[in-house]
MISELUM-231219 format. One record per residue: residue number from 1; residue in one letter; x, y, z of N, C-alpha, C in turn. Coordinates in Angstrom, 2 decimals, padded with zeros to 5 digits, m for minus. Example, Ala and Ser with C-alpha at 12.3 -4.5 7.8 and 13.67 -1.06 7.14 Angstrom:
2
num  residuo  neast  nnorth  nup  caeast  canorth  caup  ceast  cnorth  cup
1  a  013.19  m005.69  007.80  012.30  m004.50  007.80  013.20  m003.30  007.80
2  s  012.85  m002.25  007.08  013.67  m001.06  007.14  012.90  000.03  007.87
***
This chain:
298
num  residuo  neast  nnorth  nup  caeast  canorth  caup  ceast  cnorth  cup
1  m  m065.53  071.26  m013.59  m065.56  072.72  m013.57  m064.41  073.29  m014.39
2  k  m064.66  074.41  m015.02  m063.60  075.10  m015.72  m062.68  075.76  m014.70
3  p  m061.37  075.52  m014.78  m060.47  076.02  m013.75  m060.23  077.52  m013.81
4  n  m060.68  078.17  m014.90  m060.37  079.59  m015.06  m061.47  080.51  m014.58
5  h  m062.46  080.00  m013.86  m063.52  080.86  m013.35  m063.01  081.67  m012.15
6  n  m063.25  082.98  m012.20  m062.98  083.85  m011.05  m064.32  084.32  m010.51
7  i  m064.60  083.98  m009.25  m065.90  084.28  m008.66  m065.82  085.57  m007.84
8  s  m066.69  086.51  m008.18  m066.84  087.72  m007.38  m068.17  087.63  m006.64
9  v  m068.09  087.57  m005.33  m069.30  087.55  m004.50  m069.68  088.99  m004.19
10  i  m070.92  089.37  m004.50  m071.39  090.75  m004.32  m072.40  090.77  m003.17
11  i  m072.14  091.60  m002.16  m073.03  091.73  m001.00  m073.26  093.21  m000.73
12  h  m074.50  093.60  m000.52  m074.78  094.96  m000.05  m075.35  094.84  001.36
13  t  m074.92  095.73  002.25  m075.31  095.59  003.66  m075.60  096.94  004.29
14  y  m076.47  096.89  005.30  m076.87  098.11  006.01  m077.33  097.73  007.42
15  y  m076.52  098.04  008.41  m076.84  097.79  009.82  m077.14  096.31  010.10
16  r  m076.31  095.41  009.57  m076.56  093.99  009.82  m075.25  093.23  010.10
17  y  m074.43  093.76  010.93  m073.12  093.16  011.15  m073.21  091.81  011.86
18  e  m074.21  091.63  012.69  m074.37  090.33  013.37  m074.61  089.23  012.34
19  y  m075.42  089.53  011.33  m075.70  088.55  010.28  m074.55  088.48  009.28
20  l  m074.01  089.62  008.93  m072.91  089.66  007.96  m071.71  088.88  008.48
21  d  m071.48  088.92  009.79  m070.38  088.17  010.38  m070.51  086.68  010.04
22  r  m071.71  086.14  010.16  m071.92  084.72  009.85  m071.72  084.45  008.36
23  v  m072.21  085.33  007.50  m072.06  085.15  006.05  m070.58  085.10  005.67
24  l  m069.79  086.01  006.21  m068.37  086.06  005.88  m067.63  084.83  006.42
25  r  m068.04  084.35  007.58  m067.42  083.13  008.11  m067.74  081.92  007.23
26  l  m068.95  081.87  006.72  m069.32  080.79  005.81  m068.52  080.87  004.51
27  l  m068.23  082.08  004.06  m067.45  082.24  002.84  m066.00  081.82  003.02
28  t  m065.48  081.93  004.24  m064.08  081.52  004.49  m063.91  080.01  004.41
29  s  m064.99  079.26  004.61  m064.88  077.81  004.64  m065.40  077.14  003.37
30  q  m065.54  077.88  002.28  m066.05  077.32  001.04  m065.06  076.35  000.39
31  t  m065.60  075.30  m000.21  m064.75  074.34  m000.92  m064.13  074.96  m002.17
32  l  m064.81  075.94  m002.74  m064.27  076.70  m003.87  m064.14  078.15  m003.40
33  k  m062.91  078.61  m003.28  m062.66  079.92  m002.71  m063.07  081.04  m003.66
34  p  m063.67  082.10  m003.13  m064.02  083.24  m003.99  m062.77  084.01  m004.42
35  f  m062.79  084.51  m005.63  m061.70  085.34  m006.12  m061.69  086.67  m005.38
36  e  m062.89  087.18  m005.07  m063.02  088.41  m004.29  m064.42  088.47  m003.70
37  v  m064.55  089.20  m002.60  m065.84  089.44  m001.96  m066.01  090.95  m001.89
38  v  m066.93  091.47  m002.70  m067.15  092.91  m002.79  m068.36  093.27  m001.93
39  i  m068.14  094.14  m000.95  m069.21  094.54  m000.03  m069.45  096.04  m000.16
40  t  m070.68  096.41  m000.49  m071.06  097.82  m000.48  m071.72  098.09  000.87
41  d  m070.99  098.73  001.75  m071.45  098.98  003.11  m072.04  100.38  003.18
42  q  m073.34  100.42  003.54  m074.07  101.69  003.55  m074.30  102.22  004.95
43  t  m073.76  101.54  005.94  m073.90  101.97  007.33  m072.95  103.14  007.59
44  p  m073.40  104.19  008.26  m072.49  105.30  008.59  m071.26  104.81  009.33
45  m  m070.12  105.39  009.03  m068.86  104.96  009.62  m068.91  104.99  011.15
46  s  m069.62  105.97  011.70  m069.68  106.11  013.16  m070.45  104.98  013.83
47  d  m071.29  104.26  013.05  m072.11  103.20  013.62  m071.56  101.79  013.34
48  r  m070.40  101.70  012.76  m069.84  100.40  012.44  m069.02  099.85  013.60
49  p  m069.09  098.52  013.83  m068.26  097.92  014.89  m066.78  098.13  014.59
50  p  m066.01  098.58  015.54  m064.58  098.83  015.30  m063.86  097.56  014.85
51  g  m063.11  097.69  013.77  m062.30  096.58  013.28  m063.08  095.38  012.78
52  f  m064.32  095.59  012.36  m065.15  094.45  011.96  m064.52  093.67  010.82
53  y  m064.13  094.34  009.76  m063.61  093.64  008.58  m062.20  093.10  008.79
54  e  m061.52  093.57  009.82  m060.18  093.06  010.12  m060.24  091.61  010.59
55  r  m061.41  091.14  011.00  m061.54  089.76  011.46  m061.47  088.76  010.32
56  f  m061.58  089.24  009.09  m061.68  088.33  007.95  m060.55  088.57  006.95
57  k  m059.33  088.61  007.47  m058.17  088.87  006.62  m057.91  087.75  005.63
58  e  m058.45  086.55  005.92  m058.25  085.44  005.00  m059.12  085.56  003.75
59  l  m060.11  086.45  003.80  m060.96  086.67  002.64  m060.44  087.83  001.80
60  p  m060.53  087.71  000.47  m060.12  088.82  m000.41  m061.23  089.89  m000.45
61  l  m061.35  090.63  000.63  m062.42  091.62  000.74  m062.11  092.89  m000.03
62  k  m063.18  093.45  m000.59  m063.11  094.77  m001.21  m064.31  095.56  m000.68
63  i  m064.04  096.51  000.20  m065.11  097.25  000.88  m065.32  098.59  000.18
64  i  m066.57  098.85  m000.18  m066.94  100.12  m000.79  m067.90  100.83  000.15
65  n  m067.55  102.01  000.58  m068.37  102.78  001.53  m069.32  103.70  000.78
66  l  m070.61  103.58  001.08  m071.62  104.43  000.46  m072.20  105.39  001.49
67  d  m072.54  106.59  001.03  m073.03  107.63  001.94  m074.47  107.45  002.35
68  k  m075.28  106.84  001.50  m076.70  106.68  001.83  m077.17  105.30  001.42
69  p  m078.16  104.75  002.12  m078.64  103.40  001.82  m079.35  103.34  000.48
70  c  m079.14  102.25  m000.23  m079.78  102.02  m001.51  m079.75  100.52  m001.78
71  h  m080.46  100.11  m002.80  m080.54  098.68  m003.10  m079.92  098.38  m004.47
72  a  m080.66  098.65  m005.53  m080.15  098.38  m006.87  m078.86  099.13  m007.18
73  p  m078.76  100.43  m006.83  m077.49  101.13  m007.09  m076.31  100.47  m006.38
74  a  m076.53  099.98  m005.15  m075.44  099.33  m004.42  m074.97  098.07  m005.14
75  q  m075.92  097.32  m005.71  m075.57  096.11  m006.45  m074.74  096.46  m007.69
76  n  m075.13  097.53  m008.38  m074.38  097.94  m009.57  m072.99  098.46  m009.21
77  i  m072.90  099.22  m008.14  m071.61  099.76  m007.71  m070.66  098.61  m007.35
78  g  m071.17  097.64  m006.61  m070.35  096.49  m006.25  m069.92  095.70  m007.47
79  s  m070.82  095.55  m008.43  m070.50  094.78  m009.65  m069.44  095.49  m010.48
80  k  m069.53  096.81  m010.60  m068.56  097.57  m011.37  m067.17  097.53  m010.73
81  a  m067.14  097.40  m009.41  m065.86  097.34  m008.71  m065.25  095.95  m008.74
82  s  m066.02  094.96  m009.17  m065.54  093.58  m009.21  m064.74  093.32  m010.48
83  t  m064.01  092.22  m010.50  m063.20  091.85  m011.67  m063.42  090.40  m012.11
84  g  m064.21  089.63  m011.35  m064.43  088.24  m011.70  m065.31  088.07  m012.91
85  d  m065.22  086.91  m013.55  m066.05  086.64  m014.73  m067.40  086.07  m014.35
86  i  m067.56  085.63  m013.08  m068.85  085.18  m012.57  m069.21  086.03  m011.36
87  l  m070.38  086.64  m011.39  m070.86  087.45  m010.27  m071.90  086.64  m009.52
88  i  m071.71  086.48  m008.21  m072.68  085.76  m007.38  m073.24  086.74  m006.35
89  f  m074.55  086.97  m006.41  m075.22  087.92  m005.54  m075.88  087.17  m004.38
90  i  m075.54  087.57  m003.16  m076.17  086.99  m001.97  m076.56  088.11  m001.02
91  d  m077.46  087.79  m000.09  m077.88  088.74  000.92  m076.94  088.69  002.12
92  d  m077.07  089.69  002.98  m076.23  089.74  004.18  m076.86  089.02  005.36
93  d  m078.02  088.39  005.16  m078.71  087.69  006.25  m079.12  086.29  005.81
94  c  m078.15  085.49  005.42  m078.47  084.16  004.92  m077.47  083.12  005.42
95  e  m077.81  081.86  005.21  m076.95  080.72  005.53  m076.86  079.80  004.32
96  f  m075.71  079.16  004.17  m075.53  078.25  003.03  m074.44  077.23  003.37
97  a  m074.37  076.18  002.56  m073.44  075.09  002.81  m072.03  075.44  002.35
98  e  m071.07  074.57  002.72  m069.67  074.82  002.39  m069.40  074.72  000.89
99  d  m070.25  074.02  000.16  m070.05  073.88  m001.28  m070.97  074.80  m002.08
100  f  m071.46  075.85  m001.44  m072.42  076.77  m002.08  m071.85  077.37  m003.37
101  l  m070.67  077.98  m003.30  m070.08  078.59  m004.49  m069.74  077.53  m005.54
102  e  m069.24  076.41  m005.07  m068.88  075.32  m005.99  m070.09  074.82  m006.75
103  q  m071.22  074.70  m006.08  m072.43  074.22  m006.75  m072.92  075.20  m007.81
104  h  m072.80  076.50  m007.55  m073.18  077.48  m008.56  m072.37  077.28  m009.83
105  i  m071.07  077.13  m009.69  m070.21  077.00  m010.87  m070.42  075.65  m011.55
106  k  m070.57  074.60  m010.77  m070.81  073.28  m011.36  m072.08  073.26  m012.19
107  v  m073.16  073.81  m011.65  m074.43  073.83  m012.37  m074.30  074.66  m013.65
108  m  m073.63  075.80  m013.55  m073.46  076.67  m014.72  m072.71  075.95  m015.83
109  d  m071.65  075.20  m015.46  m070.86  074.48  m016.47  m071.58  073.24  m016.98
110  e  m072.18  072.48  m016.08  m072.84  071.23  m016.48  m074.04  071.49  m017.37
111  e  m074.81  072.53  m017.07  m076.01  072.83  m017.85  m075.72  073.78  m019.01
112  n  m074.50  074.31  m019.07  m074.10  075.23  m020.13  m075.05  076.43  m020.21
113  v  m075.21  077.11  m019.06  m076.12  078.24  m018.97  m075.34  079.49  m018.56
114  d  m076.02  080.63  m018.63  m075.39  081.92  m018.34  m075.74  082.46  m016.97
115  v  m076.84  081.97  m016.41  m077.31  082.43  m015.10  m077.80  081.20  m014.33
116  v  m077.41  081.13  m013.06  m077.90  080.06  m012.19  m078.62  080.70  m011.01
117  v  m079.83  080.23  m010.75  m080.63  080.74  m009.65  m080.90  079.60  m008.68
118  g  m080.59  079.82  m007.42  m080.87  078.83  m006.40  m081.99  079.30  m005.49
119  p  m082.57  078.39  m004.71  m083.64  078.78  m003.78  m083.13  079.75  m002.73
120  n  m083.92  080.77  m002.46  m083.65  081.71  m001.37  m084.83  081.56  m000.42
121  s  m084.78  080.51  000.39  m085.96  080.03  001.10  m086.00  080.51  002.55
122  l  m087.22  080.82  003.01  m087.42  081.19  004.41  m087.43  079.96  005.31
123  t  m087.47  078.79  004.71  m087.46  077.53  005.46  m086.25  076.70  005.07
124  k  m085.86  075.79  005.96  m084.71  074.94  005.67  m085.05  073.80  004.74
125  e  m086.34  073.51  004.59  m086.80  072.47  003.68  m087.72  073.07  002.63
126  l  m087.52  072.71  001.37  m088.35  073.23  000.29  m089.60  072.38  000.09
127  p  m090.73  073.01  m000.22  m091.93  072.23  m000.54  m091.77  071.50  m001.87
128  e  m092.55  070.46  m002.06  m092.43  069.64  m003.26  m093.15  070.25  m004.47
129  s  m094.18  071.09  m004.24  m094.97  071.59  m005.35  m095.41  073.02  m005.10
130  y  m096.05  073.59  m006.13  m096.54  074.96  m006.06  m097.80  075.09  m005.21
131  k  m098.46  074.00  m004.91  m099.77  074.07  m004.27  m099.74  074.79  m002.94
132  e  m098.59  074.75  m002.27  m098.51  075.36  m000.95  m098.39  076.88  m001.03
133  h  m098.32  077.44  m002.22  m098.09  078.88  m002.36  m099.31  079.63  m002.87
134  y  m100.46  078.96  m002.99  m101.72  079.62  m003.35  m101.56  080.48  m004.62
135  l  m101.10  079.85  m005.68  m100.83  080.59  m006.90  m102.10  081.13  m007.56
136  d  m103.26  080.63  m007.15  m104.49  081.15  m007.73  m104.72  082.60  m007.33
137  q  m104.04  083.07  m006.29  m104.20  084.45  m005.85  m103.10  085.36  m006.40
138  r  m102.18  084.79  m007.15  m101.05  085.59  m007.62  m101.38  086.29  m008.93
139  d  m100.73  087.43  m009.16  m100.89  088.15  m010.41  m099.93  087.55  m011.44
140  p  m100.06  087.93  m012.73  m099.21  087.33  m013.76  m097.70  087.49  m013.52
141  i  m097.26  088.63  m013.00  m095.84  088.81  m012.75  m095.36  087.81  m011.71
142  s  m096.09  087.68  m010.62  m095.69  086.74  m009.58  m095.71  085.31  m010.10
143  f  m096.66  085.01  m010.98  m096.80  083.65  m011.49  m095.69  083.31  m012.47
144  l  m095.30  084.27  m013.31  m094.37  083.98  m014.40  m092.92  084.33  m014.09
145  i  m092.68  085.48  m013.46  m091.28  085.92  m013.35  m090.89  086.29  m011.93
146  k  m091.61  085.79  m010.94  m091.22  086.01  m009.55  m091.01  084.67  m008.90
147  k  m089.95  084.56  m008.13  m089.51  083.27  m007.62  m090.52  082.63  m006.67
148  v  m090.64  081.32  m006.82  m091.40  080.50  m005.89  m090.48  079.34  m005.52
149  p  m089.90  079.34  m004.31  m088.91  078.31  m003.98  m089.53  076.94  m003.77
150  i  m089.24  076.01  m004.68  m089.70  074.63  m004.55  m088.58  073.71  m005.02
151  k  m088.76  072.40  m004.80  m087.78  071.42  m005.26  m087.99  071.19  m006.75
152  w  m087.30  071.96  m007.54  m087.48  071.87  m008.99  m086.22  072.37  m009.69
153  n  m085.87  071.74  m010.80  m084.72  072.14  m011.60  m085.16  072.34  m013.04
154  g  m084.73  073.45  m013.65  m085.09  073.69  m015.04  m084.95  075.15  m015.43
155  m  m085.26  075.44  m016.68  m085.12  076.80  m017.20  m086.23  077.69  m016.68
156  i  m085.89  078.95  m016.39  m086.84  079.90  m015.81  m086.66  081.27  m016.46
157  l  m087.50  082.24  m016.03  m087.46  083.60  m016.58  m087.01  084.63  m015.57
158  y  m086.62  084.22  m014.36  m086.39  085.19  m013.30  m085.05  084.96  m012.60
159  t  m084.67  085.89  m011.75  m083.52  085.71  m010.87  m083.96  086.01  m009.44
160  v  m083.10  085.67  m008.50  m083.36  085.90  m007.08  m082.19  086.71  m006.53
161  g  m082.50  087.88  m005.96  m081.44  088.77  m005.52  m080.50  088.17  m004.50
162  g  m080.98  087.23  m003.70  m080.15  086.66  m002.65  m079.49  085.35  m002.98
163  n  m079.59  084.89  m004.25  m078.97  083.62  m004.60  m078.93  083.45  m006.12
164  t  m078.10  084.24  m006.78  m078.01  084.20  m008.24  m076.57  084.40  m008.69
165  s  m076.14  083.59  m009.64  m074.84  083.79  m010.29  m075.07  084.17  m011.74
166  i  m074.34  085.16  m012.22  m074.51  085.68  m013.58  m073.14  085.85  m014.22
167  k  m073.03  085.42  m015.46  m071.79  085.68  m016.19  m071.63  087.19  m016.38
168  r  m070.45  087.66  m016.13  m070.18  089.10  m016.13  m070.62  089.75  m017.44
169  e  m070.33  089.10  m018.55  m070.62  089.70  m019.85  m072.11  089.97  m020.01
170  f  m072.97  089.07  m019.52  m074.41  089.26  m019.65  m074.92  090.35  m018.72
171  f  m074.36  090.40  m017.50  m074.80  091.41  m016.55  m074.59  092.81  m017.10
172  f  m073.42  093.06  m017.65  m073.14  094.41  m018.13  m073.69  094.66  m019.54
173  r  m073.97  093.60  m020.27  m074.58  093.76  m021.59  m075.96  094.42  m021.48
174  i  m076.70  094.08  m020.41  m078.05  094.63  m020.25  m078.06  095.85  m019.33
175  g  m076.90  096.27  m018.83  m076.83  097.48  m018.02  m077.04  097.28  m016.53
176  g  m076.97  096.02  m016.07  m077.11  095.77  m014.64  m078.53  095.98  m014.14
177  y  m078.64  096.23  m012.84  m079.94  096.43  m012.21  m080.53  097.79  m012.59
178  d  m081.84  097.84  m012.70  m082.54  099.09  m012.96  m082.60  099.89  m011.66
179  e  m081.86  100.99  m011.60  m081.73  101.75  m010.36  m082.95  102.58  m010.02
180  k  m083.92  102.64  m010.92  m085.15  103.36  m010.63  m086.08  102.56  m009.72
181  m  m085.85  101.25  m009.65  m086.77  100.39  m008.91  m086.47  100.43  m007.42
182  p  m087.47  100.78  m006.60  m087.25  100.78  m005.16  m087.20  099.38  m004.58
183  r  m087.89  098.43  m005.23  m087.90  097.03  m004.81  m088.04  096.14  m006.05
184  m  m087.82  094.83  m005.87  m088.01  093.85  m006.94  m087.09  094.06  m008.13
185  a  m085.93  094.66  m007.91  m084.99  094.84  m009.00  m084.48  093.50  m009.52
186  d  m084.43  092.49  m008.64  m083.97  091.17  m009.06  m084.97  090.51  m010.01
187  v  m086.25  090.77  m009.80  m087.28  090.25  m010.70  m087.14  090.89  m012.08
188  e  m086.97  092.19  m012.10  m086.91  092.94  m013.36  m085.67  092.58  m014.17
189  i  m084.52  092.47  m013.51  m083.29  092.16  m014.25  m083.35  090.74  m014.82
190  g  m084.00  089.84  m014.10  m084.12  088.48  m014.60  m084.85  088.42  m015.93
191  f  m085.94  089.20  m016.03  m086.70  089.19  m017.27  m085.89  089.83  m018.40
192  r  m085.13  090.87  m018.11  m084.28  091.47  m019.15  m083.16  090.52  m019.58
193  l  m082.61  089.78  m018.62  m081.60  088.77  m018.98  m082.19  087.74  m019.93
194  f  m083.39  087.27  m019.60  m084.08  086.30  m020.45  m084.30  086.86  m021.85
195  r  m084.77  088.10  m021.93  m085.05  088.70  m023.24  m083.77  088.97  m024.03
196  s  m082.66  089.11  m023.35  m081.39  089.35  m024.04  m080.78  088.07  m024.60
197  g  m081.38  086.93  m024.28  m080.87  085.66  m024.79  m080.12  084.83  m023.77
198  a  m080.01  085.32  m022.54  m079.31  084.56  m021.51  m080.12  083.33  m021.12
199  k  m079.43  082.23  m020.91  m080.07  081.00  m020.45  m080.02  080.98  m018.92
200  i  m081.21  080.99  m018.30  m081.34  081.06  m016.84  m081.83  079.72  m016.33
201  y  m081.07  079.14  m015.41  m081.38  077.80  m014.92  m081.60  077.82  m013.41
202  h  m082.71  077.23  m012.97  m082.98  077.11  m011.54  m082.52  075.74  m011.06
203  s  m081.73  075.74  m009.98  m081.25  074.49  m009.41  m081.37  074.56  m007.89
204  v  m081.75  073.44  m007.28  m081.85  073.40  m005.81  m080.49  073.17  m005.16
205  r  m079.47  072.92  m005.96  m078.16  072.56  m005.38  m077.49  073.72  m004.65
206  p  m077.43  074.93  m005.21  m076.89  076.06  m004.42  m077.98  076.68  m003.55
207  f  m078.27  076.03  m002.43  m079.40  076.40  m001.58  m079.01  077.48  m000.57
208  v  m079.91  078.44  m000.36  m079.71  079.49  000.64  m080.91  079.53  001.57
209  h  m080.63  079.56  002.85  m081.68  079.77  003.85  m081.69  081.24  004.22
210  h  m082.72  081.93  003.81  m082.84  083.37  004.06  m083.39  083.59  005.47
211  l  m082.59  084.19  006.34  m082.99  084.38  007.73  m083.97  085.54  007.90
212  k  m084.02  086.41  006.90  m084.95  087.55  006.90  m084.83  088.34  008.21
213  a  m083.70  088.99  008.36  m083.44  089.76  009.58  m084.53  090.79  009.82
214  d  m084.91  090.92  011.08  m085.98  091.85  011.43  m085.46  093.27  011.66
215  k  m084.18  093.49  011.40  m083.61  094.83  011.54  m082.59  095.05  010.43
216  g  m082.31  096.32  010.18  m081.35  096.65  009.14  m081.92  096.47  007.74
217  g  m081.08  096.60  006.73  m081.49  096.42  005.35  m082.58  097.38  004.93
218  t  m083.41  096.94  003.98  m084.49  097.81  003.50  m085.55  098.05  004.57
219  r  m085.63  097.16  005.56  m086.60  097.38  006.64  m086.25  098.62  007.44
220  k  m084.98  098.99  007.43  m084.55  100.19  008.16  m084.46  101.40  007.24
221  s  m084.11  101.18  005.97  m083.85  102.29  005.07  m085.06  102.74  004.27
222  q  m086.09  101.86  004.15  m087.26  102.20  003.35  m088.50  102.32  004.21
223  r  m089.28  103.34  003.93  m090.56  103.53  004.60  m091.69  103.10  003.68
224  d  m092.77  102.65  004.28  m093.97  102.25  003.55  m093.63  101.23  002.45
225  i  m093.13  100.10  002.86  m092.73  099.05  001.93  m093.89  098.55  001.07
226  p  m095.12  098.40  001.62  m096.23  097.98  000.75  m096.46  098.92  m000.44
227  y  m096.33  100.22  m000.20  m096.49  101.17  m001.31  m095.36  101.01  m002.33
228  l  m094.12  100.86  m001.85  m092.98  100.70  m002.77  m093.11  099.42  m003.58
229  r  m093.69  098.39  m002.97  m093.91  097.14  m003.71  m094.94  097.36  m004.82
230  l  m096.02  098.08  m004.51  m097.03  098.39  m005.52  m096.44  099.23  m006.63
231  l  m095.63  100.21  m006.27  m094.98  101.06  m007.27  m094.07  100.24  m008.18
232  s  m093.34  099.30  m007.61  m092.45  098.45  m008.40  m093.23  097.57  m009.36
233  y  m094.34  097.02  m008.89  m095.19  096.21  m009.77  m095.66  097.03  m010.96
234  l  m096.19  098.21  m010.69  m096.69  099.05  m011.79  m095.58  099.40  m012.76
235  y  m094.40  099.68  m012.25  m093.27  100.03  m013.12  m092.90  098.86  m014.03
236  i  m092.85  097.64  m013.46  m092.52  096.47  m014.28  m093.58  096.23  m015.33
237  y  m094.85  096.33  m014.94  m095.93  096.14  m015.90  m095.83  097.14  m017.05
238  k  m095.67  098.41  m016.72  m095.63  099.43  m017.77  m094.40  099.31  m018.65
239  k  m093.29  098.88  m018.07  m092.04  098.77  m018.82  m092.03  097.57  m019.76
240  h  m092.53  096.44  m019.27  m092.42  095.20  m020.04  m093.74  094.66  m020.57
241  f  m094.86  095.03  m019.95  m096.17  094.52  m020.37  m097.18  095.65  m020.47
242  p  m096.90  096.65  m021.32  m097.81  097.81  m021.42  m099.13  097.43  m022.07
243  g  m100.11  098.30  m021.90  m101.40  098.07  m022.54  m102.36  097.32  m021.65
244  w  m103.08  096.35  m022.25  m104.16  095.68  m021.55  m103.68  094.93  m020.31
245  c  m102.50  094.34  m020.37  m102.00  093.58  m019.21  m101.85  094.50  m018.00
246  t  m101.32  095.70  m018.22  m101.18  096.67  m017.13  m102.55  097.11  m016.63
247  h  m103.46  097.42  m017.55  m104.80  097.87  m017.16  m105.55  096.77  m016.40
248  q  m105.35  095.52  m016.81  m106.00  094.41  m016.13  m105.51  094.31  m014.68
249  f  m104.20  094.50  m014.49  m103.65  094.47  m013.13  m104.31  095.55  m012.27
250  c  m104.45  096.75  m012.83  m105.05  097.85  m012.06  m106.52  097.59  m011.76
251  l  m107.24  097.03  m012.72  m108.66  096.73  m012.51  m108.83  095.68  m011.40
252  k  m107.96  094.68  m011.39  m108.03  093.66  m010.35  m107.67  094.25  m008.99
253  e  m106.73  095.19  m008.99  m106.37  095.84  m007.74  m107.57  096.63  m007.19
254  i  m108.23  097.39  m008.06  m109.39  098.19  m007.64  m110.50  097.28  m007.10
255  l  m110.73  096.17  m007.80  m111.75  095.23  m007.35  m111.40  094.65  m005.98
256  s  m110.14  094.33  m005.77  m109.73  093.79  m004.47  m109.90  094.83  m003.37
257  y  m109.67  096.11  m003.69  m109.86  097.17  m002.69  m111.34  097.23  m002.28
258  l  m112.23  097.17  m003.29  m113.67  097.25  m003.01  m114.15  096.07  m002.16
259  l  m113.44  094.95  m002.27  m113.79  093.75  m001.50  m112.98  093.64  m000.21
260  f  m112.27  094.73  000.12  m111.48  094.81  001.35  m110.40  093.71  001.39
261  r  m109.85  093.40  000.23  m108.76  092.44  000.17  m107.41  093.14  000.13
262  e  m106.34  092.39  000.35  m105.00  092.95  000.39  m104.50  093.28  m001.02
263  p  m103.69  094.35  m001.17  m103.11  094.66  m002.47  m102.23  093.52  m002.96
264  i  m102.23  093.30  m004.26  m101.39  092.34  m004.98  m101.73  090.89  m004.62
265  s  m101.60  090.50  m003.36  m101.92  089.12  m002.99  m103.42  088.86  m003.03
266  r  m104.22  089.91  m002.81  m105.68  089.86  m002.83  m106.26  088.88  m001.81
267  e  m105.55  088.72  m000.72  m106.05  087.89  000.36  m107.02  088.71  001.22
268  f  m108.04  088.05  001.71  m109.03  088.73  002.53  m108.64  088.68  004.00
269  r  m108.75  089.83  004.65  m108.49  089.91  006.09  m109.69  090.56  006.77
270  l  m110.20  089.90  007.75  m111.38  090.39  008.46  m111.13  091.75  009.09
271  s  m109.90  092.02  009.51  m109.57  093.28  010.16  m109.74  094.47  009.22
272  n  m109.69  094.24  007.90  m109.86  095.34  006.95  m111.25  095.97  007.04
273  l  m112.23  095.19  007.47  m113.60  095.70  007.55  m113.76  096.76  008.63
274  k  m112.80  096.86  009.53  m112.88  097.84  010.60  m112.70  099.26  010.09
275  n  m112.12  099.39  008.89  m111.89  100.71  008.33  m112.71  100.87  007.04
276  p  m113.88  101.49  007.10  m114.74  101.62  005.90  m114.11  102.49  004.81
277  l  m113.14  103.32  005.18  m112.50  104.20  004.19  m111.28  103.54  003.54
278  l  m111.01  102.29  003.90  m109.82  101.61  003.38  m109.80  101.54  001.85
279  p  m110.91  101.20  001.16  m110.86  101.17  m000.31  m110.46  102.51  m000.92
280  i  m110.96  103.61  m000.35  m110.63  104.94  m000.88  m109.15  105.25  m000.68
281  c  m108.64  104.91  000.49  m107.22  105.16  000.79  m106.32  104.38  m000.16
282  r  m106.68  103.13  m000.42  m105.85  102.31  m001.29  m105.98  102.73  m002.74
283  l  m107.15  103.21  m003.13  m107.30  103.73  m004.49  m106.43  104.96  m004.68
284  y  m106.36  105.80  m003.67  m105.49  106.98  m003.73  m104.03  106.55  m003.91
285  r  m103.60  105.51  m003.17  m102.22  105.04  m003.28  m101.94  104.46  m004.66
286  l  m102.93  103.80  m005.25  m102.77  103.26  m006.59  m102.58  104.38  m007.61
287  i  m103.39  105.44  m007.49  m103.25  106.59  m008.39  m101.89  107.26  m008.21
288  k  m101.48  107.41  m006.96  m100.18  108.00  m006.67  m099.05  107.16  m007.28
289  a  m099.13  105.83  m007.12  m098.10  104.95  m007.67  m098.11  104.99  m009.20
290  w  m099.29  105.11  m009.80  m099.39  105.20  m011.26  m098.65  106.44  m011.76
291  i  m098.89  107.57  m011.12  m098.24  108.83  m011.54  m096.73  108.75  m011.34
292  e  m096.30  108.19  m010.21  m094.87  108.11  m009.94  m094.17  107.14  m010.90
293  s  m094.82  106.04  m011.23  m094.22  105.09  m012.19  m094.09  105.71  m013.57
294  e  m095.04  106.57  m013.93  m094.94  107.28  m015.22  m093.70  108.15  m015.24
295  r  m093.41  108.78  m014.13  m092.21  109.63  m014.05  m090.95  108.79  m014.18
296  f  m090.95  107.59  m013.59  m089.80  106.69  m013.73  m089.54  106.33  m015.17
297  l  m090.61  106.07  m015.91  m090.47  105.65  m017.30  m089.91  106.76  m018.20
298  k  m090.12  108.00  m017.79  m089.60  109.12  m018.57  m088.13  109.34  m018.31
***
């Protein structure tokens, strides 16, 4: 490892102190100590546990208080407040090994890359192949530039918001996260990093077990997440794959609605047949998302 690396760990949090407590404790026991841990805390001051951050005096914490919950803007604010040459983005509801930070830096140096992406898995064990993820039902964005956690190492086109290290110069060269995106900002920035010439490497060595907390975070701050996901997909398509690729996505969505299948994943659920007006409702949401994504692009 190069001895001159300064690691800035970036975390954004909202009403998840029970989980954040564990994350910070794991960071105190790392084999490679972080240069700083920047936390953008979006929880109202009145709702925070008294003296919470005082428990972690051994960590070089930098706390930034935000007035309202956000996702991509919080990541950018935390990054701008950091000073390290390597930015490592993790979630506030995850678990990782004692050599987690060390593995990120080792992989970056050994492979001579600019970005390292590790698995952000809902399970403690990774599957061996893609077959378990039903990729035949995925759209092109999910297939090409959206993470699928498996036991695999190699060059990729995407990043993972909860387990990615990026060289500072590349992060700010492309302008950081796109703050217009309500969701999937990590997918979008990964593709821009790739197009800017950054070498992105996926490695299973810096592994993260994503606990997916059932409270706090975007689950508390965002309403109608399925609609926001559809809006984000349309925005990415129009921004990076305009024309026929975008129209094809919309046509497939409309067809899935007519067949009472789920948006984007296009999985069939028998319960959808109980609502005969479901295709019309989903078509309305698609039109609404199309208009809103056009406004984002302007």
